[in-house]
N, C-alpha and C positions, 0 to 999 in steps of 0.2 A: 401502557395502560394509563388512562386519565386518572389524575389524583382527585380523590373525593375527600371533603372535610366533614368529619362527624363532630357534632357539638351539642351536648345535653347538660348544660351546667346549672340550670336553675334549681335552687333549693325549694322543695314543695312541702307545705304542711297541709295534710288532707284530713278531713273529718268534721262532723257537726261540732260547731263551737271553735273551730281552728283559728278564727279571727283573733283569739286571745294570744296567739303566737306572734302577733305584730310587735309586741314589746321586744322580741328578739331582733327584729329588724332595727329598731331604735338603738339597741345596745351594740349590736355587731357592726353597725355602720356609723355610729356616733351621730345619729340624726336628732337634732334638737328643735328644729322649726320646720316641719314638713308642710307641703301643700297637698291637700287632698283634691285630686282632679277627677271629675265625674261627668256623667251625661246630664243634659238639661232636665230630664224628668225624674232623676233619682232622688232628689231631696224630699219628695213627697212620699217616699216609700219606707216601709219598716226596715228594709235592708240598710238604708242610709242612717236611720235612727240607731240601729245597732252598731254601725261603724262609728258614728259620731260619739257614742257612749264609750267605745273602746279608745278612740283617739283622745277623748277627754281624760280617760284614766291614765294614759301614757304621757301625754303632752299637755297637761292642764294649762289652758290659756296661751299655748305656744304653737298652735297649729292653725292653718288657714284653709279655706275651702274655695274651690272654683268649680261651679256647676254650669259651665257654658259650652260644653262640647255637644255638637249637634249629631243626629243619628248617622250622618255621613260626614265625618269631620272635614272641615275645610281649612285652608291656610290661615284665614282670619281668626278662626278658633284658636289656633296654635299661637298666633301673635298675641291675642288677648290673654291666653294662659301665661305666656312668658312675662307679660307686663305685671300680672298678679304675683308671679313667683319672684320677680326682681324687686317689685315694690315692697314686698314684705320680708325681704332678705332670707328667703327660704334656703334650706340646705339638703332637702330630700323630697321625694315624691311618693305619694301613695295613690295609685290609680284604682278606682273602685267603679264597677258598673259592667255594662256589656262591652262588646268589642270596640265600640266607638269611644267610650270613655277611656279605656285602657290604651287604645291606639293614640288618642289625644295626649295622654300622659307620656307615652313613649316619644312622640314627636317633640314634646317639650324638652326632652333630654337633648335632642339635637340642637335646639335653640340655646340651651344653657351652654353647650359646648362651643357654639358659633353664634353668639348673640347678634353680631352685626350683619349676618348674611340672611337673605330670604331663604325660606325652606328649600326651594328647588336647587339653590346654588351651594348647599352644604356638601362638602366633599366627603362622601361616605368612606372612601378609602383612606382618609386622613383622620378618622375619629380616634380619640384616645382609647386605650384598651379598657379603661374604666370611666364610665359616665357618672353623672350625679346618681346617688343611690335611689333605687326604685323597687317598691313592693307592689305587685299587682294582685288585686282581689276581685275575681269575677262574680257578678250577680246573675249571669246567664251562662248556659252551657252550650256554647256554639263555636265562637271563633278560636278559642284557645290562645288568644293573644297574650295571655299571662305567661306563656312559656315560649313565645315566638321571638324571632330575631328581626321581625319586620313590622312596619306600621303603614297603614294605607290612609292617604289624605287626598281630598279633592283639590286640585290646583286649578282655580277658575280660569287663569290666563291660558291654560292648556286645554281646558274643557274636558278633563278626564281625571279619573283617580290615578294616583301615582304611588307605587310601592317603594318605600325607602327601607332597604334591608341591609343589615350588617350585624355580625355577631355581638358587638358591644351593646346593641339595643336590647338584648335579652335581659329581662328583669333579674335582679339578684335573688329575689324571693317571690314565690307565688303562694297564696293562701286559698285553698279550695274548701269553703265552708258551706255545706248544703243548707244550713239555716238561712243563709242570705239569698237563696233562690226560691224559697217556699212561696213567696208572693208573686212570682213571675206568672203572668196570665197564660192560660192554655195556648192561645194562638202564638204567643212569643216563645213558649216552651217548644211548640211544634217547629216554628221557623228556625230557631237557633239550633235545635237538635238536628234538623236536616242540613244545616250549614256544616255541622260537625261530620255528618255522614258523607257529605260531598267531599270534604277534605280527605277523609279516609279512603274513599273509593278512587278519587282522582289521583291521590298520591301513590296508591298501590300500583295502579296501571301505568303511571308515568314511567317512561323508558329511561330512567336514570338508575345508577347502581347505588343502592342503599338498603341492604338486607335488614339492618336494624329497624329502619323506618317501615319496611314491608311487614315485619312481624308485629310491630306496634299498631299499624293500620288495620291489620286483619283482626286482632283482638278487639280493637275499638269498634269495628263494624259489628262484631258479635254483641258487644255490650249495648250499642245504640239500638239495634233491632230488638233486644230484650227489654231495655229499660226506658226507652223514649215513650212507648205507649203507656207505661205505668206512670211516668212523671206527668204525662199529659192528662191522664184520667184522674190522678190524685196528686195535686201539687204539694200535699203535706207528707208524701212518702219520702222520708229522708234517705232511705237506701237508694231508691231510684234517682232522686235528685243528686245524691253524691256520686253514683256511678256515671251519671251523665256529665257531671263536672269533670270527672277523671277522663272519660272518653273524649270530651272536647279538648282537653289538654293533650291527650295522646294524638288526636288528629292534627293538632298544630305541630307537635314534634314530627309527625309523619310527613307533613308537607314541607319539611326542609328539602325533601326530594324535589318538589315542585308540584304544580297543579295541572289543569288541562282546560279543555274547551268550555266546560260548564261555567268556569269562573270568568272566562273572557265574555261569555254571553251575559252573565249576571252583572258584571261591573257597570256597563252602560245603562242597564235598567235602573240602577241606583242613582247614578249621576244625572241622568236625563229625566227620570220620572219619580225619583225618591223611593223606589221599591226597596223594601227590606231585603238586605243581601241574602239572608237565609231563605226567605220565601222565593226570591229569584232563582237561587240554586235548586230549590226543591222542584220548581216548575220545569226547569230545562234539563234536569239530570237524566231522566230516563231516555229522552231523545238522544242525548250525547252517548249514553251507554249503547243504544242500538246502533248508532252511527259507527262507533269504534269497533263493535263486534262484527260488523260486516266484513272486515278484512282480517280478523283473527278470531276464529271461533273458540279458541282456548283462553282468550284474554281474561275472561271473568270467572274461570273455573274456581279459583281459590276464594274469590269474593263470594261466590255462591255457597261454597263450603262453609265460610265464616257466617253466612246468614242461615245456616242449618239445612242446606240442600245437599245431600250426599253425592250423587253422581248424576246431575241433570244432563239430559241428552243435548240440551241447548242452553248453556250457561248464560249467554247474553240475554236471551228472552226471559229466562228465569229471574235474573237479577233485575232487569228492567221492570218486569211485572211485580216483583217484590217491592221495588221502590214505589211504584204506583199504588200498590195496596197499602204500604205503610203511610204514604201521604193521605190516602182516604181515611185510614184508621185514626189519624191525628188531625183530621179536619182540613187538610190542604187539598181542596177540590178545584181550585181556580186554575184557569189557563191565563195566558197573557192578556187576552181580551177582557177577562173578568176583572182584572186589576187596573183597567184604564189605559192599557197600552194600545194606541191607535195602529191599525194595520198599515197605514201609510208611513208610519215611523220605522218600520222594520228595516228598510233599506239603509236609513241613516244609522240605526243601531248596529247593523252588520258592518258598516264602515268602521264604527268605533270599536266593535268587538275584534275586528281584524287587526286594529292598532294596539290591542291589549296583548301583552307578552305571554299570558298564561297558556294560550293555545299552542305556543311554540314547543311546549313539552307534552302536548297531547299525544297519546300513542298512535293516533292516525293523523297525518298531516291535514290541515284545514285550509281551504281557500276561503276567500271572502264570500263566495257564493254558497259554499258549504255551510258557513255560519248563518247566512240568510235563510237557507233551507231549514236549519235547526230552529231558528226563530219561528218560521212558518209552522213547523210541526208542533211547537209549544203554544202557538197562538190560538 
């Protein structure tokens, strides 16, 4: 039997106001001069103001901030972050923001470990067991990067996103504070929430052995279906915001199993056209579900159960229609053509999607032409 590795080591503080637990990170890891790494848009938000206040209370005058991570982090972002970290003699990292900001902070840890190597040349199999201390604090409920062992960076020389994954990349601490997500606009609440839903569904049906991840994925699917519409409708609902933060983290734990074709389709949409990753997933997900269910009518039975459907005669159609209905409920009505994807680009996108490794663990094998047809269905 193939050996599978299970790893869930991140310490999580959950609850409204949990950002105050950041002082435990400073003390337990002896961090005296941290660099706060975040997205380019976050400094204008209330979430950043709250975090800056907390940083001041812990490290008065001894912390630095870098807000240069773009929505789809690229290699130059990481080089710039490294220069800031090195120039100020920092000894720890606090990543704050959406998946991009936290992924940028994770990638910085690779540069700290191998400062002389370009990011694509860093040997992931030779990372030290412990990297520079890192606390991840999400301000969106989507990627779950705060508990994941991977970071995704666009490598322009390769023309695609690259996943850098290794267990040492997992943050030592994650703080899930619903108060930091209250200001997230409805359209981003929707897109990031559907990113989490895609993680959970794709990881559950992924044909890898990991029953712990399966259980976590199913519970998170239930939570997202219940609480995402509530968080979308009322951004001040701290219960819904908190449950979505937890579900997003659970989704990231679940996709230690791996993902599937929806992510292979979504990644090129981001690198080529700047499409928000969660929105891309939301648009293609139901087409992928229908495609997978054509060869296994029982594949989505337990997903349907988790979504509240007790014994559907056709679980695939039930789940796909439920995803379409959820998208409609939270304002995701677009198809690819509505977000500016030219029809003539679909062939190029299919080439890039086929080169993306996520579809290799899709429950149904995908050809390049299959992926093109899925783009056509979503267009």
